[in-house]
C-alpha positions as CSV (number, residue, x, y, z in Angstrom):
1,M,-11.9,-24.9,-0.9
2,K,-9.1,-23.2,-2.6
3,I,-10.2,-19.7,-1.5
4,L,-10.8,-21.1,2.0
5,A,-7.2,-22.3,2.1
6,H,-6.0,-18.9,1.0
7,R,-7.9,-17.2,3.8
8,L,-6.9,-19.6,6.5
9,F,-3.3,-19.3,5.6
10,A,-3.4,-15.5,5.3
11,L,-4.9,-15.3,8.8
12,F,-2.2,-17.7,10.1
13,L,0.7,-15.8,8.5
14,L,-0.5,-12.4,9.4
15,L,-0.9,-13.4,13.1
16,A,2.6,-14.7,12.9
17,L,4.0,-11.6,11.3
18,A,2.1,-9.4,13.8
19,G,3.6,-10.9,16.9
20,C,4.0,-8.6,19.9
21,G,7.3,-6.8,20.6
22,S,8.6,-9.5,23.1
23,T,8.0,-12.6,20.9
24,G,9.0,-13.9,17.6
25,W,6.9,-15.5,14.8
26,F,6.5,-19.0,16.2
27,S,8.4,-18.9,19.6
28,D,8.3,-17.4,23.0
29,D,12.1,-17.6,23.2
30,E,13.5,-14.2,24.2
31,D,16.5,-14.9,22.0
32,D,14.4,-15.4,18.9
33,P,16.3,-13.6,16.1
34,T,13.0,-12.6,14.4
35,A,11.7,-10.7,17.5
36,P,11.2,-7.0,16.9
37,V,14.2,-5.0,18.0
38,E,14.1,-2.4,20.7
39,L,14.1,1.2,19.3
40,P,17.5,2.8,19.3
41,D,18.0,6.2,20.9
42,I,18.4,8.9,18.2
43,E,19.6,12.5,18.1
44,E,16.6,14.4,16.6
45,S,17.4,17.2,14.2
46,V,14.0,17.6,12.6
47,K,10.8,19.1,14.0
48,I,7.6,17.0,13.5
49,R,4.6,19.3,14.3
50,R,1.1,18.0,14.3
51,A,-1.0,20.3,12.2
52,W,-4.4,18.5,12.8
53,S,-5.8,15.1,13.7
54,V,-9.3,13.7,12.9
55,G,-10.9,10.3,13.9
56,I,-12.3,8.2,11.1
57,G,-14.7,5.5,12.3
58,D,-13.0,2.3,13.3
59,G,-10.1,2.8,10.9
60,Q,-8.8,-0.4,9.4
61,G,-11.1,-2.5,11.6
62,E,-10.4,-6.0,12.7
63,G,-9.8,-7.6,9.3
64,R,-6.3,-6.1,8.8
65,Q,-7.5,-4.0,5.9
66,K,-5.3,-1.4,4.2
67,L,-7.8,1.4,3.4
68,Q,-5.8,4.2,1.7
69,P,-6.6,7.9,1.9
70,V,-6.2,10.0,-1.3
71,V,-5.6,13.7,-1.9
72,E,-7.4,15.3,-4.8
73,G,-7.4,19.1,-5.2
74,D,-7.9,20.8,-1.8
75,A,-9.4,17.8,-0.2
76,I,-8.2,14.5,1.4
77,Y,-10.7,11.6,1.3
78,V,-10.5,8.7,3.7
79,A,-12.7,5.6,4.5
80,S,-13.0,3.3,7.5
81,A,-13.7,-0.4,7.6
82,D,-17.1,0.2,9.1
83,G,-18.3,2.1,6.1
84,L,-17.6,5.8,6.9
85,V,-16.3,7.9,4.1
86,R,-15.1,11.4,4.9
87,A,-13.9,14.4,2.9
88,L,-11.6,16.8,4.8
89,E,-10.1,20.2,3.8
90,R,-6.5,19.1,3.6
91,K,-4.8,22.2,5.1
92,K,-6.8,22.5,8.3
93,G,-8.6,19.1,8.5
94,K,-12.1,20.7,8.5
95,T,-14.8,18.2,7.5
96,L,-16.4,19.0,4.2
97,W,-18.8,16.1,4.2
98,K,-19.2,12.5,5.5
99,A,-21.2,9.6,4.4
100,D,-22.1,6.3,6.1
101,L,-22.3,3.6,3.4
102,D,-23.6,1.0,5.9
103,R,-21.2,-1.6,4.4
104,S,-18.0,-3.2,5.5
105,L,-15.3,-1.6,3.4
106,S,-12.0,-3.3,2.5
107,G,-10.7,-1.3,-0.5
108,G,-10.4,2.5,-1.0
109,V,-10.2,5.3,-1.6
110,G,-9.7,5.8,-5.4
111,A,-10.3,9.2,-7.0
112,G,-10.6,10.6,-10.5
113,A,-12.8,12.8,-12.7
114,G,-14.8,14.2,-9.9
115,A,-15.6,10.8,-8.4
116,L,-14.5,8.5,-5.6
117,F,-14.4,4.7,-5.5
118,V,-14.4,2.2,-2.7
119,G,-14.7,-1.5,-2.5
120,S,-16.5,-3.7,0.0
121,S,-15.6,-7.0,1.6
122,E,-18.5,-8.5,-0.3
123,G,-17.0,-7.5,-3.6
124,E,-19.1,-4.4,-4.3
125,V,-17.6,-1.4,-6.1
126,L,-19.2,1.9,-5.3
127,R,-18.8,5.2,-7.1
128,L,-19.4,8.3,-5.0
129,D,-19.7,12.0,-6.0
130,A,-16.5,13.7,-4.7
131,A,-18.4,16.9,-3.9
132,S,-21.1,15.4,-1.7
133,G,-20.4,11.8,-1.0
134,A,-23.7,10.6,-2.6
135,V,-23.5,7.1,-4.2
136,T,-23.8,7.3,-8.0
137,W,-23.8,3.5,-8.6
138,S,-22.7,0.2,-7.2
139,T,-21.7,-3.0,-8.9
140,R,-21.3,-6.4,-7.3
141,L,-18.2,-8.4,-8.3
142,R,-17.1,-11.8,-7.1
143,G,-14.3,-11.6,-4.6
144,E,-13.2,-9.3,-1.8
145,I,-11.7,-6.0,-2.9
146,L,-8.6,-5.2,-0.9
147,A,-7.2,-2.2,-2.8
148,A,-8.6,1.1,-4.0
149,P,-10.4,0.9,-7.4
150,Q,-8.9,3.3,-9.9
151,S,-10.4,5.4,-12.7
152,D,-9.4,7.8,-15.5
153,G,-12.9,9.1,-16.2
154,R,-13.6,6.4,-18.8
155,I,-13.0,3.1,-17.1
156,V,-12.9,1.9,-13.5
157,V,-10.6,-1.0,-12.6
158,A,-10.9,-3.1,-9.5
159,Q,-8.7,-6.0,-8.3
160,T,-10.2,-8.8,-6.2
161,Y,-8.5,-11.1,-3.7
162,D,-9.3,-14.2,-5.9
163,G,-6.8,-13.0,-8.6
164,K,-9.1,-11.1,-10.9
165,I,-8.9,-7.6,-12.3
166,Q,-12.0,-6.2,-13.8
167,G,-12.9,-3.1,-15.9
168,L,-16.2,-1.3,-15.3
169,D,-17.8,1.5,-17.3
170,F,-17.3,4.9,-15.5
171,D,-20.8,6.2,-16.1
172,S,-22.9,3.1,-15.4
173,G,-20.7,0.7,-13.5
174,K,-21.4,-2.0,-16.1
175,L,-18.9,-4.8,-16.2
176,L,-16.9,-4.6,-19.4
177,W,-14.1,-7.2,-19.1
178,T,-12.3,-9.5,-16.7
179,Y,-8.8,-10.8,-16.5
180,D,-8.3,-13.9,-14.3
181,S,-4.8,-14.8,-13.1
182,N,-3.6,-18.1,-11.8
183,V,-3.8,-18.0,-8.0
184,P,-1.2,-20.1,-6.1
185,V,-2.4,-22.6,-3.5
186,L,-1.2,-20.2,-0.7
187,T,-1.1,-16.4,-0.8
188,L,-0.7,-13.5,1.6
189,R,-3.8,-11.4,2.4
190,G,-3.7,-8.4,0.2
191,T,-3.4,-7.1,-3.4
192,S,-1.3,-4.5,-5.0
193,T,-3.3,-1.3,-6.1
194,P,-3.7,-1.2,-9.9
195,I,-2.2,1.8,-11.7
196,L,-4.3,3.3,-14.5
197,H,-2.3,5.5,-16.9
198,E,-2.5,6.6,-20.5
199,G,-4.8,3.7,-21.6
200,N,-3.1,0.9,-19.8
201,V,-3.7,-0.8,-16.4
202,Y,-0.6,-2.0,-14.5
203,A,-1.3,-4.7,-11.9
204,G,0.7,-7.1,-9.7
205,F,-0.6,-10.6,-8.8
206,A,0.0,-13.3,-6.2
207,N,1.8,-15.4,-8.8
208,G,4.7,-13.0,-8.7
209,R,3.9,-11.4,-12.1
210,V,3.1,-7.8,-13.2
211,L,0.9,-7.3,-16.2
212,A,0.1,-4.3,-18.4
213,L,-3.5,-4.6,-19.7
214,E,-5.3,-2.4,-22.3
215,S,-7.8,-0.5,-20.2
216,Q,-10.8,-0.6,-22.5
217,T,-10.6,-4.3,-23.4
218,G,-8.5,-6.0,-20.7
219,D,-6.2,-7.5,-23.4
220,I,-2.6,-8.2,-22.3
221,V,0.0,-5.7,-23.5
222,W,3.0,-7.4,-21.7
223,E,3.7,-9.6,-18.8
224,V,6.8,-9.6,-16.5
225,R,7.8,-12.2,-13.9
226,V,9.0,-10.3,-10.8
227,A,9.7,-13.4,-8.8
228,I,10.0,-17.2,-9.4
229,P,8.5,-19.5,-6.8
230,Q,11.2,-21.5,-5.1
231,G,11.4,-24.1,-2.4
232,R,9.6,-27.4,-1.6
233,S,6.8,-26.1,0.6
234,E,3.9,-23.9,-0.5
235,I,5.0,-21.4,2.2
236,E,8.4,-21.1,0.7
237,R,6.9,-20.6,-2.8
238,I,4.8,-17.5,-1.9
239,V,5.8,-14.6,-4.2
240,D,2.9,-12.2,-3.9
241,V,3.3,-8.7,-5.4
242,D,1.2,-7.0,-2.7
243,G,2.9,-3.7,-2.0
244,S,2.2,-0.5,-3.8
245,M,4.0,-0.2,-7.2
246,L,5.5,3.0,-8.4
247,L,5.2,4.6,-11.8
248,A,7.7,7.3,-12.8
249,G,7.6,8.4,-16.5
250,N,8.4,5.3,-18.5
251,E,9.6,3.3,-15.5
252,L,7.5,1.0,-13.3
253,Y,8.9,-0.4,-10.0
254,A,7.4,-3.4,-8.2
255,A,8.6,-5.7,-5.4
256,S,7.5,-9.1,-4.3
257,Y,7.5,-11.2,-1.2
258,Q,10.4,-13.7,-1.2
259,G,11.5,-12.4,-4.6
260,R,12.9,-9.2,-6.1
261,I,12.4,-5.6,-6.7
262,V,12.4,-4.8,-10.4
263,G,12.4,-1.8,-12.7
264,I,10.3,-2.3,-15.9
265,E,10.2,-0.1,-19.0
266,V,6.5,0.4,-19.5
267,S,6.7,1.0,-23.2
268,S,8.2,-2.4,-23.9
269,G,7.8,-4.5,-20.7
270,R,11.5,-4.9,-20.6
271,K,13.2,-5.3,-17.1
272,F,16.1,-2.9,-16.9
273,W,17.3,-3.8,-13.4
274,Q,16.5,-6.0,-10.5
275,E,17.7,-6.7,-6.9
276,D,16.9,-9.7,-4.7
277,I,14.6,-8.7,-1.8
278,S,11.5,-9.8,0.1
279,S,8.9,-7.0,0.7
280,V,5.2,-6.6,1.0
281,S,4.9,-2.9,1.8
282,G,5.7,-1.2,-1.6
283,V,8.2,1.1,-3.3
284,G,9.1,4.8,-2.9
285,M,11.4,7.2,-4.8
286,G,13.4,10.3,-4.1
287,F,16.9,11.8,-4.4
288,G,17.7,9.5,-7.3
289,N,17.0,6.5,-5.1
290,I,14.4,3.7,-5.1
291,Y,13.3,2.8,-1.6
292,V,11.9,-0.5,-0.2
293,A,11.6,-1.9,3.3
294,D,12.2,-5.7,3.4
295,D,10.3,-8.1,5.6
296,A,13.2,-8.3,8.1
297,G,12.8,-4.6,8.8
298,S,15.7,-3.1,6.9
299,V,15.2,0.0,4.7
300,H,17.1,-0.2,1.4
301,A,18.0,2.7,-0.9
302,F,19.0,1.5,-4.4
303,Y,20.4,3.8,-7.0
304,R,17.7,4.5,-9.6
305,N,20.3,4.3,-12.3
306,G,21.0,0.6,-11.5
307,Q,24.4,1.0,-9.8
308,G,23.4,-1.0,-6.8
309,T,22.8,-0.1,-3.1
310,R,23.3,3.4,-1.9
311,W,22.6,2.7,1.8
312,I,20.8,0.3,4.2
313,Q,19.2,1.2,7.5
314,G,18.9,-1.9,9.5
315,A,18.1,-0.6,13.0
316,L,14.4,-1.4,12.8
317,G,14.6,-5.1,12.5
318,Y,11.3,-7.1,12.4
319,R,9.2,-4.0,13.2
320,Q,6.9,-4.6,10.2
321,L,7.6,-1.3,8.3
322,S,5.3,0.6,6.0
323,R,6.0,1.7,2.5
324,P,9.0,4.2,2.7
325,T,7.6,7.6,1.8
326,P,9.9,10.6,0.9
327,V,8.9,13.9,2.4
328,S,11.0,16.9,1.5
329,S,14.6,15.9,2.3
330,W,13.6,13.0,4.5
331,L,12.2,9.5,4.3
332,A,9.4,8.3,6.5
333,V,8.3,4.8,7.7
334,V,5.9,3.7,10.3
335,D,6.4,0.5,12.4
336,F,3.9,-2.0,14.0
337,E,3.8,0.0,17.2
338,G,2.8,3.2,15.4
339,Y,6.1,5.0,15.6
340,L,6.8,7.3,12.7
341,H,10.6,7.3,11.9
342,L,12.3,9.9,9.8
343,M,15.7,9.4,8.2
344,S,17.9,11.3,5.8
345,Q,17.5,10.4,2.2
346,L,21.2,11.0,1.8
347,D,22.5,8.3,4.1
348,G,19.6,6.7,6.0
349,E,20.5,8.2,9.4
350,F,17.6,8.8,11.8
351,V,16.6,12.5,12.3
352,G,13.3,12.3,14.1
353,R,10.6,10.1,15.6
354,V,7.0,10.5,16.9
355,K,4.3,8.1,18.1
356,V,1.3,8.3,15.7
357,D,-1.1,5.4,16.6
358,G,-0.5,2.6,19.1
359,D,-2.3,0.2,16.7
360,G,0.2,0.9,13.9
361,A,-0.4,2.3,10.4
362,R,-0.6,0.0,7.4
363,A,-1.9,2.5,4.9
364,D,0.7,4.2,2.7
365,M,1.5,7.7,3.9
366,I,0.9,10.7,1.6
367,S,3.4,13.5,1.3
368,E,3.1,17.0,-0.2
369,G,6.0,19.3,0.2
370,N,6.8,19.4,4.0
371,R,3.5,17.8,5.0
372,L,2.9,14.2,5.7
373,Y,-0.5,12.5,6.1
374,V,-0.6,9.4,8.2
375,Y,-3.7,7.2,8.7
376,G,-3.4,5.0,11.8
377,N,-5.0,1.6,12.0
378,S,-7.3,2.8,14.9
379,G,-8.8,5.5,12.6
380,K,-6.7,8.5,13.5
381,L,-5.8,10.6,10.4
382,V,-2.9,13.0,11.3
383,A,-1.3,15.8,9.3
384,Y,2.3,16.5,10.2
385,D,4.4,19.5,9.1
386,I,8.1,18.6,9.1
387,A,11.0,21.1,9.1
388,A,14.7,21.1,10.1
389,E,15.6,22.3,13.6
390,D,16.6,26.0,13.7
């Protein structure tokens, strides 16, 4: 019954958050302050050139998945909700191989040590050969997998919607350990993607906490509270850490819904700065800034050194923004209508805009130099090359 309550509420909340451009969360009132704003006119000073575009199955499907492409070497790997996994040459978009797994996928793609990893809506973790797409092994866990499983070539870690994170043997897929968190009565639909680095797993949970676990045993190294549940109702007390975390050297950054963004020293688990914010899309970094889009549609640039806010861009109110992604000198976000917005990392001013996918783009974008990869919800994977106007 508890899991059913989670799912029913997640569906309700996501339908509310995904209201069309002319309505608010719970009202048809044209004056609703939470209605998505009309896009402002901008003076474009950046060229956004489409290098290639490839269709990938049914994309994110009907279940509001967040299947994430990954770049490894000269290839980009991407999966669709209807079970298609595809390897593409990242410069030209040429197909290297494709595999139909005949499963409903909800988590992926993870990559490491010559292998790929995806998770199914039935809780199955699959390891694929990165060179061919052949399935090496599959292991059934309990709970839907909503983020890409991760691996360092020794261990594979997968996080499930029911609050568990589990470690599997890289070679065999055998279950080695399980960490089970306390799941609140109500949660958002989603999980943060675990980060596996130098023998530790860093994971965010629906109870507003981030944990470091020893990757071989699942033992807790440290635990940090990102947000404290507040309010009388269960809705007011939701504090999920669902967006992508960011690891930079000895610093880990995480943000929660109805809570905070925090910086954590990974060697000790000490919080060294925090700011109040509500976000579900994740954290970016560039130009000495930490970037996060709040659930009201404002993009915030915080000084990485803890000196507060550098700038705020608030012209995209309630447009359900993606994780802010630096690309060269600019910062990119995608909104619920599928518009890609570019702004300056220096001051947040808009410099360019292009329509990517009319269904939007929930997956985190990937940037390399002046190139940006965007995976639209309908299944369109597009590579853009970005440069200043002559």
